[in-house]
C-alpha positions in Angstrom: -24.4 30.3 -6.8 -23.1 27.9 -9.7 -25.6 29.1 -12.3 -24.4 32.8 -11.7 -21.0 31.2 -12.2 -21.6 30.0 -15.3 -23.5 32.3 -16.6 -20.5 34.7 -16.0 -18.3 32.2 -17.7 -20.6 32.1 -20.8 -20.4 36.0 -21.1 -16.8 35.8 -21.2 -15.3 35.0 -24.4 -12.0 33.7 -22.5 -14.1 30.6 -21.1 -16.3 29.3 -24.0 -15.9 25.6 -24.9 -13.7 26.2 -27.7 -11.2 28.3 -25.5 -11.2 25.8 -22.5 -10.5 23.0 -25.0 -7.6 25.0 -26.1 -6.4 25.0 -22.8 -7.0 21.9 -22.2 -4.3 20.8 -24.7 -1.8 23.2 -23.4 -2.3 21.7 -20.4 -1.8 17.9 -21.7 1.1 19.2 -23.6 2.6 20.7 -19.9 2.0 17.6 -18.2 4.0 15.3 -20.9 6.7 16.9 -21.3 7.6 17.8 -17.9 6.4 13.7 -17.1 8.9 12.7 -20.2 11.6 15.2 -18.5 11.2 14.5 -15.3 11.1 10.0 -16.0 13.8 10.2 -18.1 15.8 12.9 -16.5 16.3 10.7 -13.3 16.7 7.7 -15.4 20.1 9.5 -16.3 20.7 11.1 -13.3 20.6 8.2 -11.2 23.9 6.7 -12.8 25.6 9.5 -13.3 25.2 10.6 -9.3 26.3 7.2 -8.6 29.8 7.4 -10.7 29.5 11.4 -9.5 31.0 10.3 -5.9 33.4 8.1 -8.0 37.2 9.3 -6.9 38.4 8.8 -10.1 38.8 11.7 -11.5 38.5 9.9 -15.0 34.9 9.4 -14.1 33.8 12.5 -12.1 35.4 15.2 -13.9 33.5 14.8 -17.0 30.4 14.6 -14.8 31.4 17.7 -13.3 31.9 19.3 -15.7 28.8 18.0 -17.2 26.7 19.3 -14.6 28.7 22.8 -14.1 27.5 23.3 -17.8 24.3 23.4 -17.6 23.4 24.0 -14.2 25.8 27.1 -14.9 23.6 28.4 -18.4 20.2 29.5 -18.9 17.5 26.7 -19.6 16.1 28.6 -22.6 19.4 29.3 -24.1 20.1 25.5 -24.2 16.3 25.2 -26.1 18.0 27.0 -28.4 21.3 25.6 -29.1 18.9 22.4 -28.9 16.0 24.0 -31.3 18.1 26.1 -33.7 21.9 25.0 -33.7 21.0 21.4 -34.6 19.6 22.6 -38.0 22.9 23.9 -38.5 24.5 21.2 -38.0 24.8 18.9 -42.1 25.5 15.9 -41.0 22.3 15.8 -38.0 19.7 17.2 -41.0 20.4 15.1 -43.6 19.8 11.9 -41.2 16.3 10.2 -39.9 16.9 11.2 -37.1 16.3 14.8 -38.3 13.2 14.2 -40.7 11.2 12.2 -37.6 12.4 13.6 -34.5 14.2 16.5 -34.3 12.2 18.6 -36.9 9.3 18.6 -34.6 9.8 21.2 -32.0 8.4 18.8 -29.5 11.7 16.1 -29.4 14.2 19.3 -29.3 12.6 21.1 -26.2 12.0 17.5 -24.3 15.4 17.0 -25.0 16.9 20.5 -23.6 14.6 20.1 -20.5 15.7 16.3 -19.8 19.6 16.9 -20.1 19.0 19.8 -17.4 17.1 18.0 -14.7 19.2 15.3 -15.6 22.0 17.6 -14.5 20.5 18.8 -11.1 18.7 15.5 -10.4 22.5 13.9 -10.7 24.0 16.9 -7.8 20.8 16.0 -5.5 22.0 12.4 -5.6 25.3 12.7 -5.4 24.9 15.2 -2.4 22.5 12.5 -1.0 25.2 10.0 -1.2 28.1 11.9 0.0 25.5 12.8 3.2 25.4 8.8 4.0 26.3 8.6 7.8 29.7 6.9 8.3 28.4 4.6 10.4 25.9 2.6 8.2 28.7 2.0 5.5 31.1 0.8 8.0 28.0 -1.6 9.4 27.2 -2.6 6.2 31.4 -3.7 5.7 31.4 -5.6 8.5 28.3 -7.7 7.4 30.7 -8.4 4.8 28.2 -6.5 1.7 30.2 -5.9 -1.6 30.2 -2.5 -3.2 27.0 -3.4 -5.6 25.3 -4.9 -2.1 26.0 -1.6 0.3 24.9 0.9 -2.6 21.7 -1.4 -3.3 20.6 -2.0 0.4 21.7 0.8 2.3 23.4 4.1 0.7 20.6 4.2 -2.2 17.8 3.7 -0.2 19.1 6.2 2.8 20.3 8.3 -0.2 16.6 8.4 -1.4 14.8 9.9 1.2 17.4 12.5 2.2 16.7 13.1 -1.5 13.3 13.9 -1.4 12.5 17.0 -0.4 15.4 18.8 -2.6 13.9 16.5 -5.8 10.4 18.2 -4.6 11.9 21.3 -5.6 13.6 20.3 -8.5 9.9 18.7 -9.9 8.4 22.1 -9.0 11.3 24.0 -10.4 10.5 22.1 -14.1 7.0 22.6 -13.6 7.6 26.0 -14.2 10.3 26.0 -16.6 7.8 24.0 -19.2 6.6 27.6 -19.5 9.6 28.4 -21.8 8.6 25.7 -24.4 6.0 28.3 -26.1 9.0 30.6 -27.3 9.6 27.1 -29.9 6.2 27.3 -31.1 5.1 24.3 -28.6 1.6 25.0 -27.3 1.8 24.7 -23.8 -0.8 26.0 -21.4 1.2 29.1 -21.6 1.8 29.1 -25.5 -2.6 28.2 -24.7 -3.1 31.7 -23.3 -0.8 33.6 -25.6 -2.7 32.2 -28.6 -6.6 33.5 -26.7 -4.6 36.8 -25.9 -4.1 37.4 -29.4 -7.5 36.4 -30.6 -9.5 38.0 -28.1 -7.4 41.0 -26.3 -7.6 40.2 -22.7 -4.1 39.3 -21.6 -5.4 39.4 -17.3 -8.3 37.0 -18.3 -5.9 34.8 -20.7 -2.9 34.5 -18.1 -4.4 35.2 -15.0 -6.1 31.7 -15.5 -3.0 30.2 -17.2 -1.5 30.9 -13.6 -4.1 29.6 -11.7 -3.9 26.3 -13.3 0.0 26.4 -12.3 -1.0 27.8 -8.8 -2.9 24.5 -8.8 -0.7 21.5 -10.3 2.5 22.7 -7.7 0.1 22.7 -4.7 -0.8 19.1 -5.7 3.0 18.4 -6.4 3.7 19.9 -3.0 0.6 17.9 -1.1 1.7 14.2 -2.8 5.7 15.1 -2.4 4.7 16.3 1.6 2.4 13.3 1.9 5.8 11.4 0.5 8.0 12.4 3.2 5.8 11.9 6.2 5.7 8.6 5.2 9.2 7.8 4.2 10.9 10.1 6.9 8.1 9.1 9.4 11.1 7.3 11.5 13.0 11.0 12.3 10.2 12.3 14.2 10.3 12.8 17.9 8.1 10.2 20.5 5.3 12.2 21.7 
C-alpha cells in the first residue's frame, strides 16, 4: 500500500521534491507569522486588558477605541492600510525604519496581525477579569492584599483559566486569517499553493493539499488547548 502511494505521488507533478520543498517553505513562513503575532499580541494585550477594566475613562476609553476599530474592520483592510499606506507617508519612507523593516512585506504583515490579535485578546482578558467572582476579590482584600498582589495572585491566574477557551478560538482564527498574507506577495502556505497552481494548472491538488495542512494544524491546536483546559480546569469537574 505504501509503495503504491509513493508511485502515485511520483506520477503527480504537484508532489515532486521541489514542490514539497516550496510547500515546506510556505509552512515555515505561516508558522513564523502566526507564532510571532500571537506572542507579541499577547504581550501587548495583557496590560491593555488590565487597563481596560479601569474606571478612569481617560485610561479605558482610548483602549476601547483601539479595540473597537481593529475588531470592527476587516483584517485584510488593516493589512492594506499598513502595507500600502506607509509607502505614502514621506516621514516614514525617508527613514531607516522603511529601508530596513517596512519595505519588506513580512513586517507590515506582522504588524497588522499583531495589532489585530492584540485587540481581540485585550477584550478576552478584560472579559475574563470582569468575570472574576466577587468573593475571591473580597477574600483577597480581607487578607490585606494590595491591588498588585490581588491582580498577580488571584485575579490573573483565575482569569487566565477562564479566558483559555476563547483564546483558543483566537489562535485558530489567527491561523486561518494568516492566509491573506499571500495577497501582499508573502509566500506562506496559501501563497505556495498559488505558485504551484500557476505552474501546473492544478488548482484542486494544490489547494486541497494546503487545506489538509491547515486542517492538521487546527486539529493539533484544538488537541493541545483541550489538554491544557483539562489540566487547568480539572478542579471544576464533578466528582464521580
